[in-house]
PyMOL Python script that loads the backbone (N, CA, C, O; Angstrom):
from pymol import cmd

cmd.read_pdbstr("""\
ATOM      1  N   MET A   1     -26.375  -6.174  24.339  1.00  0.00           N
ATOM      2  CA  MET A   1     -25.424  -7.241  25.024  1.00  0.00           C
ATOM      3  C   MET A   1     -24.255  -6.833  24.592  1.00  0.00           C
ATOM      4  O   MET A   1     -24.017  -6.338  23.491  1.00  0.00           O
ATOM      5  N   CYS A   2     -23.065  -7.165  25.988  1.00  0.00           N
ATOM      6  CA  CYS A   2     -21.537  -7.041  25.493  1.00  0.00           C
ATOM      7  C   CYS A   2     -21.154  -7.290  24.107  1.00  0.00           C
ATOM      8  O   CYS A   2     -21.702  -8.026  23.286  1.00  0.00           O
ATOM      9  N   ASP A   3     -19.816  -6.337  23.949  1.00  0.00           N
ATOM     10  CA  ASP A   3     -18.977  -6.884  22.806  1.00  0.00           C
ATOM     11  C   ASP A   3     -18.326  -7.921  23.249  1.00  0.00           C
ATOM     12  O   ASP A   3     -18.295  -7.949  24.479  1.00  0.00           O
ATOM     13  N   VAL A   4     -17.772  -8.818  22.710  1.00  0.00           N
ATOM     14  CA  VAL A   4     -16.241  -9.693  23.476  1.00  0.00           C
ATOM     15  C   VAL A   4     -15.133  -8.954  23.549  1.00  0.00           C
ATOM     16  O   VAL A   4     -14.358  -9.150  24.484  1.00  0.00           O
ATOM     17  N   GLU A   5     -14.820  -7.823  22.425  1.00  0.00           N
ATOM     18  CA  GLU A   5     -13.644  -6.888  22.547  1.00  0.00           C
ATOM     19  C   GLU A   5     -13.804  -6.401  23.608  1.00  0.00           C
ATOM     20  O   GLU A   5     -12.920  -6.592  24.443  1.00  0.00           O
ATOM     21  N   GLU A   6     -15.134  -5.491  24.018  1.00  0.00           N
ATOM     22  CA  GLU A   6     -15.084  -4.620  24.982  1.00  0.00           C
ATOM     23  C   GLU A   6     -14.923  -5.632  26.621  1.00  0.00           C
ATOM     24  O   GLU A   6     -14.329  -5.183  27.601  1.00  0.00           O
ATOM     25  N   LEU A   7     -15.440  -6.702  26.592  1.00  0.00           N
ATOM     26  CA  LEU A   7     -15.197  -7.231  27.787  1.00  0.00           C
ATOM     27  C   LEU A   7     -13.641  -7.751  28.304  1.00  0.00           C
ATOM     28  O   LEU A   7     -13.097  -7.822  29.407  1.00  0.00           O
ATOM     29  N   LEU A   8     -13.292  -8.022  27.116  1.00  0.00           N
ATOM     30  CA  LEU A   8     -12.055  -8.375  27.067  1.00  0.00           C
ATOM     31  C   LEU A   8     -10.657  -6.984  27.686  1.00  0.00           C
ATOM     32  O   LEU A   8      -9.582  -7.032  28.284  1.00  0.00           O
ATOM     33  N   ARG A   9     -11.558  -5.876  27.068  1.00  0.00           N
ATOM     34  CA  ARG A   9     -10.536  -4.655  27.458  1.00  0.00           C
ATOM     35  C   ARG A   9     -10.590  -4.573  28.961  1.00  0.00           C
ATOM     36  O   ARG A   9      -9.552  -4.510  29.619  1.00  0.00           O
ATOM     37  N   ARG A  10     -11.802  -4.574  29.523  1.00  0.00           N
ATOM     38  CA  ARG A  10     -11.975  -4.831  30.864  1.00  0.00           C
ATOM     39  C   ARG A  10     -11.401  -4.981  31.600  1.00  0.00           C
ATOM     40  O   ARG A  10     -11.265  -4.155  32.502  1.00  0.00           O
ATOM     41  N   GLY A  11     -10.640  -6.399  31.545  1.00  0.00           N
ATOM     42  CA  GLY A  11     -10.201  -7.043  32.501  1.00  0.00           C
ATOM     43  C   GLY A  11      -8.719  -6.919  31.858  1.00  0.00           C
ATOM     44  O   GLY A  11      -7.888  -6.894  32.766  1.00  0.00           O
ATOM     45  N   ALA A  12      -8.131  -6.834  30.577  1.00  0.00           N
ATOM     46  CA  ALA A  12      -7.355  -6.996  29.971  1.00  0.00           C
ATOM     47  C   ALA A  12      -5.561  -6.060  31.113  1.00  0.00           C
ATOM     48  O   ALA A  12      -4.420  -6.400  31.426  1.00  0.00           O
ATOM     49  N   ALA A  13      -6.301  -5.078  31.248  1.00  0.00           N
ATOM     50  CA  ALA A  13      -4.713  -4.551  32.304  1.00  0.00           C
ATOM     51  C   ALA A  13      -5.018  -4.901  33.191  1.00  0.00           C
ATOM     52  O   ALA A  13      -4.495  -4.005  33.854  1.00  0.00           O
ATOM     53  N   GLU A  14      -5.682  -5.785  34.234  1.00  0.00           N
ATOM     54  CA  GLU A  14      -5.646  -6.288  35.291  1.00  0.00           C
ATOM     55  C   GLU A  14      -5.060  -7.095  35.154  1.00  0.00           C
ATOM     56  O   GLU A  14      -4.023  -6.912  35.791  1.00  0.00           O
ATOM     57  N   LEU A  15      -5.045  -8.473  34.411  1.00  0.00           N
ATOM     58  CA  LEU A  15      -5.000  -9.058  34.183  1.00  0.00           C
ATOM     59  C   LEU A  15      -3.341  -9.619  33.224  1.00  0.00           C
ATOM     60  O   LEU A  15      -2.739 -10.689  33.141  1.00  0.00           O
ATOM     61  N   GLY A  16      -3.103  -8.058  32.584  1.00  0.00           N
ATOM     62  CA  GLY A  16      -1.589  -8.660  31.901  1.00  0.00           C
ATOM     63  C   GLY A  16      -1.433  -8.819  30.678  1.00  0.00           C
ATOM     64  O   GLY A  16      -0.381  -8.838  30.039  1.00  0.00           O
ATOM     65  N   ILE A  17      -2.781  -8.971  30.232  1.00  0.00           N
ATOM     66  CA  ILE A  17      -3.329  -9.464  28.998  1.00  0.00           C
ATOM     67  C   ILE A  17      -3.456  -8.172  27.551  1.00  0.00           C
ATOM     68  O   ILE A  17      -3.684  -6.981  27.762  1.00  0.00           O
ATOM     69  N   GLN A  18      -3.322  -8.561  26.650  1.00  0.00           N
ATOM     70  CA  GLN A  18      -3.412  -7.441  25.586  1.00  0.00           C
ATOM     71  C   GLN A  18      -3.846  -7.941  24.589  1.00  0.00           C
ATOM     72  O   GLN A  18      -3.310  -8.990  24.230  1.00  0.00           O
ATOM     73  N   LEU A  19      -5.050  -7.345  23.717  1.00  0.00           N
ATOM     74  CA  LEU A  19      -5.958  -8.016  22.841  1.00  0.00           C
ATOM     75  C   LEU A  19      -5.238  -7.938  21.689  1.00  0.00           C
ATOM     76  O   LEU A  19      -5.134  -6.733  21.458  1.00  0.00           O
ATOM     77  N   THR A  20      -4.505  -8.757  20.563  1.00  0.00           N
ATOM     78  CA  THR A  20      -3.604  -8.377  19.563  1.00  0.00           C
ATOM     79  C   THR A  20      -4.709  -8.113  18.332  1.00  0.00           C
ATOM     80  O   THR A  20      -4.789  -7.108  17.624  1.00  0.00           O
ATOM     81  N   HIS A  21      -5.581  -9.383  18.289  1.00  0.00           N
ATOM     82  CA  HIS A  21      -6.645  -9.071  17.033  1.00  0.00           C
ATOM     83  C   HIS A  21      -7.429 -10.013  17.410  1.00  0.00           C
ATOM     84  O   HIS A  21      -7.195 -11.144  17.835  1.00  0.00           O
ATOM     85  N   GLY A  22      -8.625  -9.310  17.169  1.00  0.00           N
ATOM     86  CA  GLY A  22     -10.260  -9.714  16.883  1.00  0.00           C
ATOM     87  C   GLY A  22     -10.867  -9.887  15.657  1.00  0.00           C
ATOM     88  O   GLY A  22     -10.675  -8.988  14.839  1.00  0.00           O
ATOM     89  N   GLN A  23     -11.344 -10.539  15.430  1.00  0.00           N
ATOM     90  CA  GLN A  23     -12.646 -10.965  14.035  1.00  0.00           C
ATOM     91  C   GLN A  23     -13.353 -11.572  14.419  1.00  0.00           C
ATOM     92  O   GLN A  23     -13.162 -12.416  15.295  1.00  0.00           O
ATOM     93  N   ARG A  24     -14.791 -11.222  13.659  1.00  0.00           N
ATOM     94  CA  ARG A  24     -15.801 -12.262  14.126  1.00  0.00           C
ATOM     95  C   ARG A  24     -15.853 -12.778  12.126  1.00  0.00           C
ATOM     96  O   ARG A  24     -15.735 -12.108  11.100  1.00  0.00           O
ATOM     97  N   ARG A  25     -16.057 -14.079  12.358  1.00  0.00           N
ATOM     98  CA  ARG A  25     -16.674 -14.759  11.279  1.00  0.00           C
ATOM     99  C   ARG A  25     -17.783 -15.526  11.013  1.00  0.00           C
ATOM    100  O   ARG A  25     -17.968 -16.409  11.850  1.00  0.00           O
ATOM    101  N   LYS A  26     -18.550 -15.475  10.149  1.00  0.00           N
ATOM    102  CA  LYS A  26     -19.949 -15.920  10.185  1.00  0.00           C
ATOM    103  C   LYS A  26     -19.860 -17.219   9.731  1.00  0.00           C
ATOM    104  O   LYS A  26     -19.256 -17.587   8.723  1.00  0.00           O
ATOM    105  N   THR A  27     -20.629 -18.062  10.688  1.00  0.00           N
ATOM    106  CA  THR A  27     -20.713 -19.703  10.340  1.00  0.00           C
ATOM    107  C   THR A  27     -19.312 -20.588   9.935  1.00  0.00           C
ATOM    108  O   THR A  27     -19.120 -21.279   8.934  1.00  0.00           O
ATOM    109  N   LEU A  28     -18.482 -20.334  10.986  1.00  0.00           N
ATOM    110  CA  LEU A  28     -17.326 -22.128  10.853  1.00  0.00           C
ATOM    111  C   LEU A  28     -18.418 -23.135  11.355  1.00  0.00           C
ATOM    112  O   LEU A  28     -19.256 -23.240  12.251  1.00  0.00           O
ATOM    113  N   CYS A  29     -18.004 -23.717  10.429  1.00  0.00           N
ATOM    114  CA  CYS A  29     -18.731 -25.261  10.786  1.00  0.00           C
ATOM    115  C   CYS A  29     -18.134 -25.786  11.798  1.00  0.00           C
ATOM    116  O   CYS A  29     -16.927 -25.551  11.753  1.00  0.00           O
ATOM    117  N   TYR A  30     -18.386 -26.276  12.518  1.00  0.00           N
ATOM    118  CA  TYR A  30     -18.626 -27.264  13.947  1.00  0.00           C
ATOM    119  C   TYR A  30     -18.953 -28.297  14.015  1.00  0.00           C
ATOM    120  O   TYR A  30     -19.252 -28.516  15.188  1.00  0.00           O
ATOM    121  N   LEU A  31     -19.118 -29.303  13.305  1.00  0.00           N
ATOM    122  CA  LEU A  31     -20.194 -30.638  13.008  1.00  0.00           C
ATOM    123  C   LEU A  31     -21.245 -30.330  12.830  1.00  0.00           C
ATOM    124  O   LEU A  31     -22.166 -31.089  13.133  1.00  0.00           O
ATOM    125  N   GLY A  32     -21.524 -28.784  12.129  1.00  0.00           N
ATOM    126  CA  GLY A  32     -22.757 -28.924  11.175  1.00  0.00           C
ATOM    127  C   GLY A  32     -23.672 -27.650  12.318  1.00  0.00           C
ATOM    128  O   GLY A  32     -24.374 -26.701  11.968  1.00  0.00           O
ATOM    129  N   MET A  33     -23.369 -28.037  13.491  1.00  0.00           N
ATOM    130  CA  MET A  33     -24.303 -27.339  14.932  1.00  0.00           C
ATOM    131  C   MET A  33     -24.439 -25.880  14.286  1.00  0.00           C
ATOM    132  O   MET A  33     -25.502 -25.421  13.868  1.00  0.00           O
ATOM    133  N   ILE A  34     -23.096 -25.160  14.265  1.00  0.00           N
ATOM    134  CA  ILE A  34     -22.901 -23.700  14.152  1.00  0.00           C
ATOM    135  C   ILE A  34     -23.368 -23.096  12.806  1.00  0.00           C
ATOM    136  O   ILE A  34     -23.548 -21.882  12.716  1.00  0.00           O
ATOM    137  N   GLN A  35     -23.589 -24.028  11.633  1.00  0.00           N
ATOM    138  CA  GLN A  35     -23.831 -23.447  10.248  1.00  0.00           C
ATOM    139  C   GLN A  35     -25.328 -23.764  10.450  1.00  0.00           C
ATOM    140  O   GLN A  35     -25.948 -22.799  10.003  1.00  0.00           O
ATOM    141  N   GLU A  36     -25.932 -24.426  10.789  1.00  0.00           N
ATOM    142  CA  GLU A  36     -27.603 -24.849  11.265  1.00  0.00           C
ATOM    143  C   GLU A  36     -28.385 -23.936  11.947  1.00  0.00           C
ATOM    144  O   GLU A  36     -29.573 -23.760  11.680  1.00  0.00           O
ATOM    145  N   HIS A  37     -27.641 -23.202  13.022  1.00  0.00           N
ATOM    146  CA  HIS A  37     -28.544 -22.090  13.876  1.00  0.00           C
ATOM    147  C   HIS A  37     -28.003 -20.685  13.068  1.00  0.00           C
ATOM    148  O   HIS A  37     -28.795 -19.746  12.990  1.00  0.00           O
ATOM    149  N   ASN A  38     -26.795 -20.571  12.536  1.00  0.00           N
ATOM    150  CA  ASN A  38     -26.581 -19.020  11.783  1.00  0.00           C
ATOM    151  C   ASN A  38     -26.007 -18.728  12.989  1.00  0.00           C
ATOM    152  O   ASN A  38     -26.491 -17.697  13.457  1.00  0.00           O
ATOM    153  N   GLN A  39     -24.960 -19.351  13.848  1.00  0.00           N
ATOM    154  CA  GLN A  39     -24.378 -18.700  15.203  1.00  0.00           C
ATOM    155  C   GLN A  39     -22.966 -17.706  14.869  1.00  0.00           C
ATOM    156  O   GLN A  39     -22.770 -18.056  13.705  1.00  0.00           O
ATOM    157  N   ARG A  40     -22.376 -17.159  15.033  1.00  0.00           N
ATOM    158  CA  ARG A  40     -21.508 -15.900  14.913  1.00  0.00           C
ATOM    159  C   ARG A  40     -20.489 -16.891  15.831  1.00  0.00           C
ATOM    160  O   ARG A  40     -21.070 -17.721  16.530  1.00  0.00           O
ATOM    161  N   LEU A  41     -18.578 -16.859  15.893  1.00  0.00           N
ATOM    162  CA  LEU A  41     -17.821 -17.378  15.966  1.00  0.00           C
ATOM    163  C   LEU A  41     -17.080 -16.194  16.443  1.00  0.00           C
ATOM    164  O   LEU A  41     -17.112 -15.179  15.747  1.00  0.00           O
ATOM    165  N   ASN A  42     -16.330 -16.208  17.693  1.00  0.00           N
ATOM    166  CA  ASN A  42     -15.504 -15.003  17.558  1.00  0.00           C
ATOM    167  C   ASN A  42     -13.514 -15.459  17.765  1.00  0.00           C
ATOM    168  O   ASN A  42     -13.032 -16.154  18.659  1.00  0.00           O
ATOM    169  N   LEU A  43     -12.891 -14.889  16.801  1.00  0.00           N
ATOM    170  CA  LEU A  43     -11.631 -15.343  17.256  1.00  0.00           C
ATOM    171  C   LEU A  43     -11.031 -14.791  17.862  1.00  0.00           C
ATOM    172  O   LEU A  43     -10.989 -13.725  17.247  1.00  0.00           O
ATOM    173  N   VAL A  44     -10.245 -14.630  19.016  1.00  0.00           N
ATOM    174  CA  VAL A  44      -9.521 -13.799  19.727  1.00  0.00           C
ATOM    175  C   VAL A  44      -8.305 -14.344  20.105  1.00  0.00           C
ATOM    176  O   VAL A  44      -8.169 -15.377  20.760  1.00  0.00           O
ATOM    177  N   VAL A  45      -7.170 -13.426  19.558  1.00  0.00           N
ATOM    178  CA  VAL A  45      -5.990 -13.536  20.235  1.00  0.00           C
ATOM    179  C   VAL A  45      -5.719 -12.787  21.223  1.00  0.00           C
ATOM    180  O   VAL A  45      -6.279 -11.717  21.458  1.00  0.00           O
ATOM    181  N   LEU A  46      -4.572 -13.449  22.074  1.00  0.00           N
ATOM    182  CA  LEU A  46      -4.660 -12.496  23.382  1.00  0.00           C
ATOM    183  C   LEU A  46      -3.171 -12.342  23.540  1.00  0.00           C
ATOM    184  O   LEU A  46      -2.682 -13.419  23.199  1.00  0.00           O
ATOM    185  N   ARG A  47      -2.293 -11.565  23.872  1.00  0.00           N
ATOM    186  CA  ARG A  47      -0.909 -11.617  24.608  1.00  0.00           C
ATOM    187  C   ARG A  47      -0.480 -11.471  25.777  1.00  0.00           C
ATOM    188  O   ARG A  47      -1.138 -10.619  26.375  1.00  0.00           O
ATOM    189  N   LYS A  48       0.311 -11.908  26.366  1.00  0.00           N
ATOM    190  CA  LYS A  48       0.524 -11.568  27.695  1.00  0.00           C
ATOM    191  C   LYS A  48       1.893 -11.051  27.908  1.00  0.00           C
ATOM    192  O   LYS A  48       3.015 -11.505  27.687  1.00  0.00           O
ATOM    193  N   VAL A  49       1.347  -9.749  28.503  1.00  0.00           N
ATOM    194  CA  VAL A  49       1.941  -8.440  28.421  1.00  0.00           C
ATOM    195  C   VAL A  49       2.634  -8.041  29.970  1.00  0.00           C
ATOM    196  O   VAL A  49       3.377  -7.130  30.335  1.00  0.00           O
ATOM    197  N   GLY A  50       2.138  -8.941  30.513  1.00  0.00           N
ATOM    198  CA  GLY A  50       2.709  -8.663  32.615  1.00  0.00           C
ATOM    199  C   GLY A  50       2.658  -9.476  33.013  1.00  0.00           C
ATOM    200  O   GLY A  50       2.595 -10.476  32.298  1.00  0.00           O
ATOM    201  N   PRO A  51       2.649  -9.589  34.419  1.00  0.00           N
ATOM    202  CA  PRO A  51       2.314 -10.439  35.874  1.00  0.00           C
ATOM    203  C   PRO A  51       0.911 -10.719  35.855  1.00  0.00           C
ATOM    204  O   PRO A  51       0.145  -9.790  35.599  1.00  0.00           O
ATOM    205  N   THR A  52       0.563 -11.608  36.036  1.00  0.00           N
ATOM    206  CA  THR A  52      -0.570 -11.900  36.772  1.00  0.00           C
ATOM    207  C   THR A  52      -0.675 -11.509  38.261  1.00  0.00           C
ATOM    208  O   THR A  52       0.146 -12.051  39.002  1.00  0.00           O
ATOM    209  N   PRO A  53      -1.447 -10.758  38.746  1.00  0.00           N
ATOM    210  CA  PRO A  53      -1.541 -10.225  40.456  1.00  0.00           C
ATOM    211  C   PRO A  53      -1.819 -11.937  40.696  1.00  0.00           C
ATOM    212  O   PRO A  53      -2.197 -12.826  39.933  1.00  0.00           O
ATOM    213  N   ALA A  54      -1.374 -11.907  42.364  1.00  0.00           N
ATOM    214  CA  ALA A  54      -1.422 -13.229  42.988  1.00  0.00           C
ATOM    215  C   ALA A  54      -3.114 -13.410  43.495  1.00  0.00           C
ATOM    216  O   ALA A  54      -3.467 -14.472  44.008  1.00  0.00           O
ATOM    217  N   ARG A  55      -3.685 -12.745  43.377  1.00  0.00           N
ATOM    218  CA  ARG A  55      -5.282 -12.827  43.961  1.00  0.00           C
ATOM    219  C   ARG A  55      -5.625 -13.611  42.866  1.00  0.00           C
ATOM    220  O   ARG A  55      -6.606 -14.206  43.311  1.00  0.00           O
ATOM    221  N   TYR A  56      -5.412 -14.139  41.347  1.00  0.00           N
ATOM    222  CA  TYR A  56      -6.172 -14.562  40.618  1.00  0.00           C
ATOM    223  C   TYR A  56      -5.080 -16.036  40.746  1.00  0.00           C
ATOM    224  O   TYR A  56      -4.022 -16.198  41.354  1.00  0.00           O
ATOM    225  N   PRO A  57      -5.814 -16.861  39.965  1.00  0.00           N
ATOM    226  CA  PRO A  57      -7.316 -16.851  40.100  1.00  0.00           C
ATOM    227  C   PRO A  57      -7.586 -17.034  41.227  1.00  0.00           C
ATOM    228  O   PRO A  57      -6.833 -17.475  42.095  1.00  0.00           O
ATOM    229  N   ARG A  58      -9.742 -16.409  41.434  1.00  0.00           N
ATOM    230  CA  ARG A  58      -9.777 -16.506  42.248  1.00  0.00           C
ATOM    231  C   ARG A  58     -10.843 -17.733  42.575  1.00  0.00           C
ATOM    232  O   ARG A  58     -11.312 -18.425  41.672  1.00  0.00           O
ATOM    233  N   ARG A  59     -11.167 -17.919  43.969  1.00  0.00           N
ATOM    234  CA  ARG A  59     -11.908 -19.066  44.267  1.00  0.00           C
ATOM    235  C   ARG A  59     -13.316 -18.952  43.414  1.00  0.00           C
ATOM    236  O   ARG A  59     -13.616 -17.934  42.790  1.00  0.00           O
ATOM    237  N   THR A  60     -14.112 -20.096  43.469  1.00  0.00           N
ATOM    238  CA  THR A  60     -15.445 -20.354  42.755  1.00  0.00           C
ATOM    239  C   THR A  60     -16.108 -19.805  43.661  1.00  0.00           C
ATOM    240  O   THR A  60     -16.060 -19.816  44.891  1.00  0.00           O
ATOM    241  N   GLY A  61     -17.267 -18.910  42.259  1.00  0.00           N
ATOM    242  CA  GLY A  61     -18.155 -18.106  42.850  1.00  0.00           C
ATOM    243  C   GLY A  61     -17.672 -16.707  42.792  1.00  0.00           C
ATOM    244  O   GLY A  61     -18.420 -15.813  42.396  1.00  0.00           O
ATOM    245  N   ILE A  62     -16.516 -16.488  43.149  1.00  0.00           N
ATOM    246  CA  ILE A  62     -16.085 -15.116  42.971  1.00  0.00           C
ATOM    247  C   ILE A  62     -16.384 -14.461  41.708  1.00  0.00           C
ATOM    248  O   ILE A  62     -16.791 -13.311  41.545  1.00  0.00           O
ATOM    249  N   PRO A  63     -16.092 -15.469  40.723  1.00  0.00           N
ATOM    250  CA  PRO A  63     -16.099 -14.620  39.585  1.00  0.00           C
ATOM    251  C   PRO A  63     -17.686 -13.797  39.122  1.00  0.00           C
ATOM    252  O   PRO A  63     -17.716 -12.668  38.633  1.00  0.00           O
ATOM    253  N   GLN A  64     -18.693 -14.483  39.351  1.00  0.00           N
ATOM    254  CA  GLN A  64     -19.524 -14.364  39.058  1.00  0.00           C
ATOM    255  C   GLN A  64     -20.650 -13.039  40.010  1.00  0.00           C
ATOM    256  O   GLN A  64     -21.686 -12.524  39.591  1.00  0.00           O
ATOM    257  N   LYS A  65     -19.794 -12.758  41.659  1.00  0.00           N
ATOM    258  CA  LYS A  65     -20.345 -12.196  42.042  1.00  0.00           C
ATOM    259  C   LYS A  65     -19.488 -10.566  41.931  1.00  0.00           C
ATOM    260  O   LYS A  65     -19.971  -9.459  42.165  1.00  0.00           O
ATOM    261  N   ARG A  66     -18.222 -10.879  41.536  1.00  0.00           N
ATOM    262  CA  ARG A  66     -17.374  -9.736  41.504  1.00  0.00           C
ATOM    263  C   ARG A  66     -16.831  -9.778  40.087  1.00  0.00           C
ATOM    264  O   ARG A  66     -15.722 -10.312  40.077  1.00  0.00           O
ATOM    265  N   PRO A  67     -17.319  -9.324  38.679  1.00  0.00           N
ATOM    266  CA  PRO A  67     -16.561  -9.720  37.507  1.00  0.00           C
ATOM    267  C   PRO A  67     -15.428  -8.593  37.582  1.00  0.00           C
ATOM    268  O   PRO A  67     -15.368  -7.533  38.205  1.00  0.00           O
ATOM    269  N   LEU A  68     -14.530  -9.255  36.681  1.00  0.00           N
ATOM    270  CA  LEU A  68     -13.683  -7.773  36.464  1.00  0.00           C
ATOM    271  C   LEU A  68     -14.095  -6.303  35.861  1.00  0.00           C
ATOM    272  O   LEU A  68     -13.264  -5.396  35.826  1.00  0.00           O
TER     273      LEU A  68
END
""", "prot")
cmd.dss("prot")
cmd.show_as("cartoon", "prot")
cmd.util.cbc("prot")
cmd.orient("prot")
């Protein structure tokens, strides 16, 4: 399974974003559901550092066929 930060870095340059801060926090409670299932949440802060190419956003279905 891919790490969230790695997935963000793959498309960051192409989309004109930069990962500024990422933290993993265990069991932040959202209506008690996350705590019950012992899941992890990811808090990711992005900074827009460049323009988004004209080809984005892509049509429906294209991201699944050709991910960044």
